[in-house]
C-alpha positions as semicolon CSV with decimal commas, in nm:
position;residue;x (nm);y (nm);z (nm)
1;M;-9,158;-14,965;5,844
2;L;-8,898;-15,169;6,136
3;T;-8,657;-14,875;6,335
4;D;-8,369;-14,994;6,467
5;T;-8,519;-14,933;6,786
6;Q;-8,790;-15,218;6,759
7;R;-8,582;-15,470;6,597
8;D;-8,319;-15,443;6,900
9;I;-8,659;-15,431;7,133
10;V;-8,756;-15,765;6,959
11;R;-8,436;-15,892;6,985
12;K;-8,433;-15,855;7,375
13;T;-8,779;-16,043;7,417
14;V;-8,591;-16,381;7,285
15;P;-8,506;-16,481;7,643
16;I;-8,906;-16,465;7,728
17;L;-9,017;-16,604;7,398
18;K;-8,830;-16,880;7,516
19;D;-8,971;-16,934;7,835
20;Q;-9,345;-16,840;7,729
21;G;-9,344;-16,877;7,322
22;E;-9,588;-17,183;7,340
23;A;-9,803;-17,042;7,633
24;I;-9,839;-16,751;7,346
25;A;-9,895;-16,967;7,085
26;S;-10,158;-17,167;7,234
27;H;-10,323;-16,886;7,335
28;M;-10,331;-16,697;7,043
29;Y;-10,476;-16,990;6,795
30;Q;-10,745;-17,050;7,090
31;R;-10,798;-16,703;7,094
32;M;-10,833;-16,633;6,721
33;F;-11,022;-16,967;6,678
34;E;-11,307;-16,742;6,911
35;Q;-11,269;-16,425;6,753
36;D;-11,239;-16,506;6,397
37;P;-11,390;-16,838;6,292
38;E;-11,327;-16,835;5,944
39;V;-11,005;-16,939;5,968
40;K;-11,043;-17,273;6,150
41;L;-11,054;-17,426;5,795
42;Y;-10,658;-17,378;5,712
43;F;-10,552;-17,580;6,041
44;N;-10,568;-17,940;6,173
45;P;-10,690;-17,965;6,510
46;V;-10,537;-18,287;6,600
47;H;-10,244;-18,038;6,564
48;Q;-10,394;-17,808;6,785
49;I;-10,457;-18,063;7,037
50;E;-10,161;-18,247;7,049
51;G;-10,009;-17,911;7,082
52;T;-9,779;-17,971;6,768
53;Q;-9,909;-17,636;6,571
54;P;-9,846;-17,399;6,844
55;R;-9,495;-17,604;6,944
56;A;-9,398;-17,504;6,540
57;L;-9,515;-17,163;6,586
58;A;-9,343;-17,036;6,872
59;R;-9,050;-17,201;6,758
60;A;-9,043;-16,990;6,454
61;I;-9,146;-16,691;6,590
62;I;-8,824;-16,729;6,829
63;V;-8,613;-16,797;6,501
64;Y;-8,728;-16,494;6,370
65;A;-8,676;-16,260;6,655
66;Q;-8,302;-16,416;6,668
67;H;-8,274;-16,331;6,291
68;V;-8,459;-16,003;6,256
69;D;-8,182;-15,767;6,162
70;E;-8,081;-16,085;5,876
71;P;-8,363;-16,252;5,701
72;E;-8,145;-16,399;5,466
73;V;-8,083;-16,653;5,707
74;L;-8,480;-16,707;5,719
75;T;-8,518;-16,791;5,356
76;D;-8,523;-17,127;5,366
77;A;-8,778;-17,127;5,643
78;V;-8,985;-16,873;5,495
79;E;-9,003;-17,092;5,156
80;L;-9,138;-17,392;5,342
81;I;-9,417;-17,153;5,498
82;A;-9,520;-17,039;5,207
83;Q;-9,561;-17,315;5,005
84;K;-9,731;-17,461;5,202
85;H;-10,002;-17,149;5,244
86;A;-10,036;-17,162;4,875
87;S;-10,121;-17,531;4,924
88;L;-10,423;-17,393;5,132
89;T;-10,514;-17,064;4,925
90;I;-10,392;-16,859;5,248
91;K;-10,402;-16,520;5,117
92;P;-10,323;-16,119;5,200
93;E;-10,687;-16,090;5,441
94;H;-10,571;-16,356;5,639
95;Y;-10,255;-16,201;5,773
96;P;-10,405;-15,929;5,974
97;I;-10,646;-16,192;6,162
98;V;-10,331;-16,327;6,244
99;G;-10,176;-16,052;6,327
100;R;-10,453;-15,862;6,546
101;N;-10,418;-16,240;6,766
102;L;-10,072;-16,271;6,810
103;L;-10,014;-15,931;6,997
104;A;-10,340;-15,998;7,195
105;S;-10,205;-16,305;7,280
106;I;-9,795;-16,125;7,372
107;R;-10,038;-15,864;7,591
108;E;-10,292;-16,104;7,793
109;V;-10,008;-16,361;7,842
110;L;-9,702;-16,153;7,920
111;G;-9,869;-15,853;8,116
112;D;-9,700;-15,630;8,274
113;G;-9,398;-15,736;8,015
114;A;-9,608;-15,621;7,710
115;T;-9,557;-15,289;7,719
116;D;-9,644;-15,021;7,466
117;E;-9,313;-15,035;7,347
118;V;-9,286;-15,380;7,319
119;I;-9,602;-15,440;7,120
120;D;-9,545;-15,187;6,903
121;A;-9,169;-15,360;6,792
122;W;-9,392;-15,648;6,731
123;A;-9,654;-15,492;6,512
124;A;-9,389;-15,361;6,302
125;A;-9,200;-15,667;6,323
126;Y;-9,475;-15,912;6,199
127;G;-9,579;-15,606;5,945
128;M;-9,264;-15,690;5,761
129;L;-9,261;-16,032;5,800
130;A;-9,619;-16,042;5,711
131;D;-9,529;-15,846;5,359
132;I;-9,232;-16,133;5,297
133;F;-9,485;-16,375;5,301
134;I;-9,708;-16,229;5,083
135;E;-9,498;-16,120;4,825
136;R;-9,386;-16,458;4,812
137;E;-9,751;-16,618;4,806
138;Q;-9,832;-16,457;4,525
139;Q;-9,529;-16,525;4,326
140;I;-9,655;-16,851;4,371
141;Y;-9,968;-16,808;4,284
142;T;-9,903;-16,636;3,969
143;G;-9,694;-16,961;3,914
144;Q;-9,910;-17,207;3,952
145;E;-10,147;-17,009;3,701
146;Q;-9,860;-16,997;3,426
147;T;-9,782;-17,396;3,492
148;F;-10,048;-17,542;3,561
149;G;-10,292;-17,329;3,431
150;W;-10,484;-17,271;3,755
151;H;-10,404;-17,124;4,090
152;D;-10,665;-17,162;4,397
153;H;-10,941;-17,446;4,395
154;K;-10,998;-17,683;4,099
155;E;-11,276;-17,940;4,076
156;F;-11,165;-18,301;4,046
157;V;-11,318;-18,640;4,080
158;V;-11,220;-18,973;4,215
159;A;-11,164;-19,174;3,910
160;R;-11,031;-19,508;4,112
161;R;-10,940;-19,555;4,485
162;E;-10,726;-19,952;4,550
163;P;-10,543;-20,002;4,884
164;A;-10,177;-19,950;4,904
165;S;-10,151;-20,148;5,258
166;D;-10,375;-20,238;5,539
167;N;-10,370;-19,904;5,665
168;I;-10,324;-19,691;5,332
169;E;-10,559;-19,636;5,024
170;S;-10,490;-19,476;4,712
171;V;-10,702;-19,284;4,566
172;Y;-10,662;-19,127;4,178
173;L;-10,827;-18,809;4,047
174;E;-10,885;-18,658;3,756
175;P;-10,995;-18,286;3,622
176;A;-11,351;-18,277;3,612
177;D;-11,345;-18,036;3,303
178;G;-11,173;-18,281;3,161
179;H;-10,869;-18,102;3,057
180;S;-10,484;-18,272;3,082
181;L;-10,281;-18,208;3,357
182;E;-9,938;-18,053;3,308
183;T;-9,644;-18,229;3,462
184;Q;-9,594;-18,186;3,867
185;K;-9,233;-18,189;4,023
186;A;-9,161;-18,538;4,229
187;G;-9,206;-18,535;4,594
188;Q;-9,465;-18,206;4,592
189;Y;-9,803;-18,220;4,737
190;I;-10,138;-18,085;4,639
191;G;-10,466;-17,945;4,846
192;I;-10,749;-18,125;4,883
193;Q;-11,103;-17,977;5,088
194;K;-11,388;-18,178;5,079
195;R;-11,732;-18,146;5,292
196;V;-11,700;-18,433;5,563
197;S;-12,016;-18,345;5,717
198;E;-12,307;-18,149;5,704
199;D;-12,113;-17,850;5,984
200;R;-11,751;-17,930;5,812
201;V;-11,517;-17,886;5,557
202;A;-11,194;-18,044;5,592
203;M;-10,869;-17,931;5,383
204;R;-10,525;-18,134;5,406
205;N;-10,212;-18,132;5,236
206;Y;-10,140;-18,498;5,053
207;S;-9,775;-18,554;4,860
208;L;-9,847;-18,712;4,545
209;S;-9,759;-19,064;4,525
210;N;-9,779;-19,093;4,131
211;A;-9,489;-19,099;3,896
212;P;-9,447;-18,713;3,702
213;G;-9,630;-18,674;3,380
214;A;-9,928;-18,888;3,475
215;S;-10,302;-18,821;3,408
216;Y;-10,424;-18,819;3,733
217;Y;-10,296;-18,706;4,052
218;R;-10,285;-19,007;4,305
219;I;-10,268;-18,967;4,707
220;S;-10,202;-19,229;4,929
221;V;-10,306;-19,183;5,277
222;K;-10,271;-19,346;5,565
223;R;-10,561;-19,395;5,800
224;E;-10,507;-19,183;6,079
225;L;-10,650;-19,355;6,430
226;A;-10,600;-19,150;6,759
227;P;-10,316;-19,313;7,029
228;N;-10,541;-19,188;7,324
229;D;-10,896;-19,089;7,427
230;Q;-10,752;-18,716;7,431
231;T;-10,674;-18,678;7,069
232;P;-10,930;-18,767;6,813
233;D;-10,900;-18,976;6,469
234;G;-10,773;-18,792;6,177
235;V;-11,091;-18,664;6,051
236;F;-10,960;-18,631;5,671
237;S;-10,795;-18,916;5,657
238;N;-11,084;-19,166;5,810
239;Y;-11,340;-18,997;5,567
240;L;-11,161;-19,080;5,270
241;H;-11,097;-19,432;5,385
242;D;-11,444;-19,461;5,511
243;H;-11,703;-19,311;5,273
244;L;-11,500;-19,118;4,946
245;A;-11,605;-19,284;4,650
246;V;-11,556;-19,303;4,307
247;G;-11,736;-19,083;4,124
248;D;-11,731;-18,776;4,452
249;R;-11,631;-18,480;4,384
250;V;-11,330;-18,281;4,564
251;L;-11,142;-17,945;4,502
252;L;-10,822;-17,954;4,464
253;T;-10,484;-17,673;4,431
254;P;-10,252;-17,655;4,199
255;P;-9,866;-17,904;4,351
256;C;-9,661;-17,718;4,598
257;G;-9,309;-17,779;4,754
258;N;-8,990;-17,763;4,750
259;F;-8,886;-18,099;4,854
260;T;-8,825;-18,231;4,500
261;L;-8,607;-18,419;4,332
262;E;-8,260;-18,257;4,214
263;L;-8,057;-18,575;4,051
264;P;-7,662;-18,481;4,100
265;T;-7,482;-18,380;3,785
266;D;-7,223;-18,709;3,836
267;P;-7,435;-18,974;3,622
268;Q;-7,307;-19,243;3,841
269;K;-7,320;-19,091;4,195
270;P;-7,552;-19,230;4,395
271;V;-7,922;-19,146;4,534
272;V;-8,047;-19,337;4,794
273;F;-8,433;-19,291;4,911
274;I;-8,531;-19,354;5,252
275;A;-8,903;-19,431;5,335
276;G;-9,067;-19,467;5,673
277;G;-9,437;-19,573;5,676
278;V;-9,635;-19,346;5,468
279;G;-9,306;-19,128;5,417
280;V;-9,225;-19,325;5,088
281;T;-9,528;-19,110;4,918
282;P;-9,320;-18,849;4,801
283;L;-9,009;-19,085;4,770
284;L;-9,219;-19,315;4,517
285;S;-9,320;-19,067;4,313
286;M;-8,914;-18,912;4,320
287;L;-8,843;-19,290;4,207
288;H;-9,036;-19,300;3,923
289;D;-8,905;-19,005;3,829
290;A;-8,518;-19,080;3,912
291;L;-8,584;-19,399;3,717
292;D;-8,721;-19,210;3,416
293;R;-8,407;-18,959;3,403
294;S;-8,148;-19,165;3,504
295;T;-7,922;-19,363;3,290
296;S;-7,838;-19,711;3,378
297;E;-7,491;-19,618;3,538
298;R;-7,663;-19,438;3,836
299;P;-7,717;-19,634;4,094
300;L;-8,076;-19,575;4,339
301;I;-8,068;-19,736;4,626
302;F;-8,441;-19,765;4,770
303;I;-8,473;-19,842;5,153
304;Q;-8,776;-19,912;5,297
305;A;-8,880;-19,914;5,635
306;V;-9,232;-20,055;5,786
307;E;-9,340;-20,283;6,066
308;N;-9,428;-20,555;5,888
309;G;-9,609;-20,689;5,590
310;A;-9,984;-20,558;5,659
311;V;-9,863;-20,192;5,658
312;H;-9,661;-20,259;5,351
313;P;-9,715;-20,011;5,064
314;F;-9,664;-20,048;4,702
315;K;-9,492;-20,430;4,717
316;D;-9,614;-20,451;4,424
317;E;-9,562;-20,134;4,182
318;I;-9,186;-20,137;4,361
319;G;-9,132;-20,500;4,297
320;T;-9,263;-20,399;3,884
321;L;-8,981;-20,125;3,911
322;I;-8,691;-20,373;4,067
323;A;-8,838;-20,621;3,734
324;E;-8,750;-20,314;3,486
325;H;-8,420;-20,185;3,624
326;D;-8,102;-20,294;3,697
327;N;-7,978;-20,010;3,837
328;L;-8,216;-20,010;4,147
329;K;-8,181;-20,162;4,455
330;V;-8,447;-20,226;4,695
331;H;-8,439;-20,258;5,065
332;V;-8,704;-20,370;5,290
333;R;-8,641;-20,335;5,648
334;Y;-8,931;-20,457;5,895
335;S;-8,919;-20,343;6,263
336;K;-9,211;-20,558;6,368
337;P;-9,227;-20,877;6,144
338;S;-9,550;-21,133;6,186
339;A;-9,397;-21,533;6,177
340;S;-9,619;-21,503;5,805
341;D;-9,376;-21,236;5,738
342;R;-9,079;-21,430;5,824
343;E;-9,234;-21,742;5,679
344;H;-9,264;-21,616;5,369
345;G;-8,939;-21,425;5,334
346;R;-9,173;-21,062;5,245
347;F;-8,840;-20,861;5,425
348;D;-8,475;-20,830;5,373
349;S;-8,352;-20,740;5,736
350;E;-8,511;-20,688;6,082
351;G;-8,484;-20,371;6,287
352;Y;-8,488;-19,969;6,171
353;V;-8,242;-19,782;5,972
354;D;-7,928;-19,760;6,131
355;D;-7,555;-19,721;6,017
356;A;-7,477;-20,069;5,941
357;L;-7,774;-20,115;5,687
358;L;-7,597;-19,762;5,486
359;E;-7,244;-19,944;5,510
360;S;-7,368;-20,238;5,334
361;L;-7,593;-20,109;5,107
362;V;-7,384;-19,774;5,018
363;G;-7,058;-19,851;5,153
364;D;-6,773;-19,495;5,149
365;R;-6,939;-19,371;4,850
366;S;-7,043;-19,008;4,824
367;A;-7,441;-18,992;4,759
368;V;-7,742;-18,765;4,827
369;Y;-8,009;-18,908;5,041
370;Y;-8,401;-18,850;5,037
371;F;-8,577;-18,956;5,350
372;C;-8,937;-18,859;5,525
373;G;-9,109;-19,053;5,755
374;P;-9,199;-19,035;6,102
375;P;-9,001;-18,790;6,301
376;A;-8,832;-19,040;6,515
377;M;-8,721;-19,215;6,256
378;M;-8,617;-18,863;6,058
379;G;-8,427;-18,765;6,275
380;A;-8,231;-19,121;6,383
381;V;-8,151;-19,097;6,025
382;D;-8,036;-18,753;6,029
383;K;-7,795;-18,780;6,301
384;I;-7,644;-19,109;6,157
385;L;-7,545;-18,927;5,815
386;E;-7,391;-18,675;5,998
387;K;-7,163;-18,869;6,161
388;R;-7,135;-19,039;5,765
389;D;-7,006;-18,716;5,718
390;V;-7,274;-18,618;5,445
391;S;-7,299;-18,291;5,398
392;S;-7,598;-18,076;5,457
393;S;-7,670;-18,040;5,109
394;D;-7,653;-18,373;5,036
395;R;-7,960;-18,476;5,300
396;R;-8,300;-18,376;5,212
397;F;-8,646;-18,439;5,374
398;E;-8,988;-18,323;5,457
399;Y;-9,191;-18,337;5,703
400;F;-9,537;-18,402;5,683
401;G;-9,741;-18,153;5,971
402;P;-9,584;-17,902;6,155
403;A;-9,218;-17,961;6,145
404;G;-9,009;-18,090;6,457
405;D;-8,688;-18,009;6,598
406;D;-8,571;-18,366;6,586
407;V;-8,353;-18,286;6,224
408;A;-8,148;-17,980;6,223
């Protein structure tokens, strides 16, 4: 139980956390992987090396400390993290491991500043937050069992695979037991686990790119190559591209995530999808769903932003949808088109997503926007929409990996 005195102590640590929070988080992960190596499975090593995971944890700790008196403010953040935890099969027994290492890191990094009173206050605060997550994650697991017929891991088989572009490969996964699949919500993701080498098992999240209600789950994975010598290539994405074969078996967790399609009650209100690169995957599932559930009155606008024709995914699939639905408008924008792209007219405009493009496609109509892509694109799009007076409830987005602070 967190006392009033302990709440006050936690709040007073906010300035210290703003200064030392990232150092504490980095220390905690390093310590935990040494002391409790069994939890390494649940973390992407690239996010550790790049520092995105420690930064995300540091921000989360600060926000929690700022709002320790008003947990309702944290509802959306808790839900986002709980969904991710459920997709990774995080269990109650994992929380004491994190808590023990977090408290030790606070003490070791802050030194004399980490008095017994500070440690006791943070132990109580962490325990309260852990209880919130454990309760919500148990609810998610129960819901998965009721909706999909399983939680935790289930064996699937690779039924087929096909390239979506030069750098994105689609893999179709069917239940190994032959049972049918319950329909996921458009925009959700699954957790996938596979042994990628003799001494390494990888676990990752990938959005489902197929239309809800299919007899398979489809993930479409970009090959992640190292941007520099300090960062390794993506372990699982490169394994999938180079080695995962038809007939191979993988373990999946049921669909998770709250970045899901909700159509406006007004049947004429437009829905605008803005996809950057591989961020198209959840939005393509949403587009299929929106087309299935919408009447011809509702305008659907799909903006696809990619570098060039070589890395332009799902051209044929989206082209088929255009031919079948008069209420769908697709605009393709290349940021770095090749001479061949220009010669063959493979795109509609050049550059990045900007206000002029939205003005030309949406105008002054009130619309709901779904967007997903690289952090820089998402930050830019969110600022554009804010300047266009689009309400926060009509701006819906999802980050791949630990969320940045480019979008409020």
